[in-house]
C-alpha positions as CSV (number, residue, x, y, z in Angstrom):
1,M,-21.8,95.2,-49.9
2,E,-22.2,91.6,-49.0
3,I,-23.6,89.2,-51.5
4,P,-26.4,87.0,-50.0
5,G,-25.4,83.4,-49.6
6,T,-21.7,84.1,-49.6
7,I,-19.6,83.1,-46.6
8,Y,-17.0,85.6,-45.6
9,P,-14.0,84.6,-43.5
10,K,-15.1,86.7,-40.5
11,Q,-18.5,84.9,-40.6
12,M,-17.0,81.4,-40.5
13,S,-16.7,79.6,-37.2
14,L,-13.3,78.2,-36.2
15,L,-14.7,74.7,-36.8
16,D,-15.7,75.6,-40.4
17,Q,-12.2,77.0,-41.0
18,K,-10.6,73.7,-39.9
19,T,-12.8,71.6,-42.1
20,M,-12.9,73.6,-45.3
21,P,-10.2,72.9,-48.0
22,L,-7.4,75.4,-47.7
23,Y,-5.4,76.7,-50.7
24,V,-1.7,76.8,-49.9
25,P,0.5,78.5,-52.6
26,R,3.1,76.3,-54.2
27,D,5.7,79.0,-54.6
28,G,7.7,81.5,-52.5
29,I,8.2,80.6,-48.9
30,W,6.0,77.4,-49.2
31,L,8.2,76.0,-51.9
32,R,11.3,76.8,-49.9
33,L,9.8,75.0,-46.9
34,A,9.0,71.9,-49.0
35,L,12.5,71.8,-50.5
36,T,14.1,72.2,-47.1
37,L,12.0,69.3,-45.7
38,E,12.6,67.0,-48.6
39,G,16.3,67.7,-48.8
40,T,16.7,67.1,-45.1
41,V,14.8,63.8,-45.1
42,R,16.9,62.6,-48.0
43,R,20.1,63.4,-46.1
44,S,19.4,62.2,-42.6
45,S,17.7,59.3,-40.9
46,Y,17.2,61.4,-37.8
47,A,15.3,64.0,-39.9
48,K,13.3,61.3,-41.6
49,Q,12.3,60.0,-38.2
50,I,11.1,63.5,-37.2
51,L,9.5,64.6,-40.4
52,C,7.8,61.4,-41.4
53,S,6.2,61.1,-38.0
54,Q,2.4,61.1,-37.6
55,Q,2.7,64.3,-35.6
56,F,4.3,66.2,-38.5
57,N,1.9,64.9,-41.1
58,A,-1.2,65.5,-38.9
59,A,0.0,69.0,-38.2
60,R,-0.3,70.0,-41.8
61,T,-3.8,68.8,-42.2
62,R,-5.2,71.1,-39.4
63,W,-3.9,74.4,-40.8
64,T,-6.4,77.4,-40.8
65,L,-6.1,80.7,-42.6
66,A,-4.7,82.2,-39.4
67,D,-2.1,79.5,-39.2
68,L,-1.0,80.2,-42.8
69,T,-0.6,83.9,-42.0
70,F,1.3,83.1,-38.8
71,L,3.6,80.6,-40.6
72,Q,4.3,82.8,-43.5
73,S,5.6,85.6,-41.3
74,A,7.5,83.2,-39.0
75,L,9.1,81.3,-41.9
76,E,10.1,84.4,-43.8
77,L,11.9,85.7,-40.8
78,L,13.6,82.3,-40.2
79,Y,14.7,82.0,-43.9
80,N,15.8,85.6,-44.2
81,T,18.1,85.2,-41.1
82,Q,19.2,81.7,-42.1
83,G,17.9,80.4,-38.7
84,Q,20.2,82.9,-36.9
85,I,17.4,84.6,-34.9
86,R,16.5,84.3,-31.3
87,I,13.2,82.6,-30.8
88,S,12.1,85.3,-28.4
89,T,12.8,87.9,-31.1
90,L,10.9,85.8,-33.6
91,A,7.9,85.5,-31.2
92,A,7.9,89.2,-30.6
93,E,7.9,89.9,-34.4
94,C,4.8,87.6,-34.6
95,D,3.1,89.4,-31.7
96,L,3.0,86.4,-29.5
97,S,4.6,85.4,-26.2
98,L,7.5,83.0,-26.4
99,R,5.5,80.1,-25.0
100,Q,2.5,80.8,-27.3
101,F,4.9,81.1,-30.3
102,E,6.7,77.8,-29.6
103,R,3.4,76.0,-29.0
104,R,1.7,77.3,-32.2
105,F,4.8,76.7,-34.3
106,K,5.1,73.1,-33.1
107,Q,1.4,72.5,-33.7
108,C,1.6,73.8,-37.3
109,I,5.0,72.4,-38.4
110,G,5.4,69.4,-36.1
111,V,8.9,70.4,-34.8
112,S,9.9,73.2,-32.4
113,P,11.1,76.5,-33.9
114,K,14.5,76.0,-32.4
115,V,15.0,72.7,-34.2
116,F,13.7,74.2,-37.5
117,A,16.2,77.2,-37.0
118,R,19.0,74.7,-36.5
119,L,18.0,73.0,-39.7
120,L,18.0,76.3,-41.7
121,R,21.4,77.3,-40.2
122,F,22.8,73.9,-41.3
123,E,21.4,74.4,-44.8
124,A,23.1,77.7,-45.0
125,L,26.3,76.0,-44.0
126,L,25.9,73.4,-46.7
127,T,25.1,76.0,-49.4
128,S,28.2,78.1,-48.4
129,L,30.5,75.0,-48.5
130,I,29.2,73.7,-51.8
131,Q,29.0,77.1,-53.6
132,G,32.3,78.4,-52.3
133,P,34.6,75.4,-51.9
134,A,37.7,77.6,-51.5
135,T,36.5,78.9,-48.1
136,S,37.4,76.9,-45.1
137,L,34.9,75.1,-43.0
138,A,36.1,77.0,-39.9
139,D,35.4,80.4,-41.5
140,V,32.0,79.5,-42.8
141,S,30.9,77.9,-39.6
142,S,32.1,80.8,-37.4
143,H,30.3,83.2,-39.7
144,L,27.0,81.2,-39.2
145,G,27.4,81.2,-35.4
146,Y,28.7,77.7,-34.8
147,H,30.9,77.7,-31.7
148,D,33.6,75.2,-32.5
149,Q,34.5,72.3,-34.7
150,A,32.8,69.8,-32.4
151,H,29.5,71.7,-32.8
152,V,29.8,71.6,-36.6
153,I,30.6,67.9,-36.7
154,H,27.6,67.2,-34.4
155,E,25.3,69.1,-36.7
156,F,26.6,67.3,-39.7
157,K,26.1,63.9,-38.2
158,T,22.5,65.0,-37.1
159,W,21.4,66.6,-40.4
160,A,23.6,64.9,-43.0
161,G,24.3,61.6,-41.4
162,C,28.0,61.9,-41.9
163,T,31.1,64.0,-41.1
164,P,31.9,67.2,-42.9
165,T,34.8,65.6,-44.7
166,A,32.7,62.7,-46.0
167,F,29.9,65.1,-47.1
168,L,32.3,67.4,-49.0
169,A,34.0,64.4,-50.7
170,R,30.6,63.1,-51.9
171,A,29.6,66.6,-53.0
172,K,32.8,67.0,-55.0
173,Q,32.3,63.6,-56.6
174,R,28.7,64.5,-57.6
175,M,29.9,67.8,-59.1
176,M,32.4,65.9,-61.3
177,Q,29.6,63.6,-62.5
178,K,27.2,66.5,-63.2
179,P,26.3,66.9,-66.9
180,I,27.6,70.0,-68.7
181,V,24.2,70.8,-70.1
182,P,21.5,71.0,-67.5
183,D,18.5,68.7,-67.7
184,P,15.8,70.6,-69.7
185,R,13.0,68.8,-67.9
186,S,11.3,70.7,-65.1
187,A,12.3,69.8,-61.5
188,P,9.9,67.4,-59.8
189,I,7.5,68.8,-57.2
190,P,8.8,68.1,-53.7
191,L,7.1,65.4,-51.7
192,Y,6.5,67.7,-48.7
193,I,4.8,70.4,-50.7
194,V,1.9,71.6,-48.5
């Protein structure tokens, strides 16, 4: 039974969906996306150039309810596979052709799905290296699908702005300066929260 005067999503035109305020949850996959973007911008000037662009910021203001549903399924697959999924497989899982998927993802996020998958794979590499310093860079990188050492160094320079050795030295130094008792204050909300 419909209540008179109530607008249901199926009754709204596409224009109305674009202009109405949209509630995006601040947890789950959306929080992971915000933390990924913020961490990347802090590490790399290249990422800052991409993610602080007008195209990226404008993309987030045009999301519709259909975009949120599409993004949630695409992002969950990307995060669950740590970026190690073929874009054609990702498109098929979202019931879109490859070209439609790439276009829609870029319109919504501001970067191509392949660039975003590269970023997630690099984050998985960083997490593995920081959490398990006893494992070698070669073992971790081959497990995550990097082809050779040059490939890993290129990704480090792109996404972290330094070599793997310099990054690990800084991470080790930060770990030594870390307080024994964690800060009881809550973590700040990421800047890129949607």
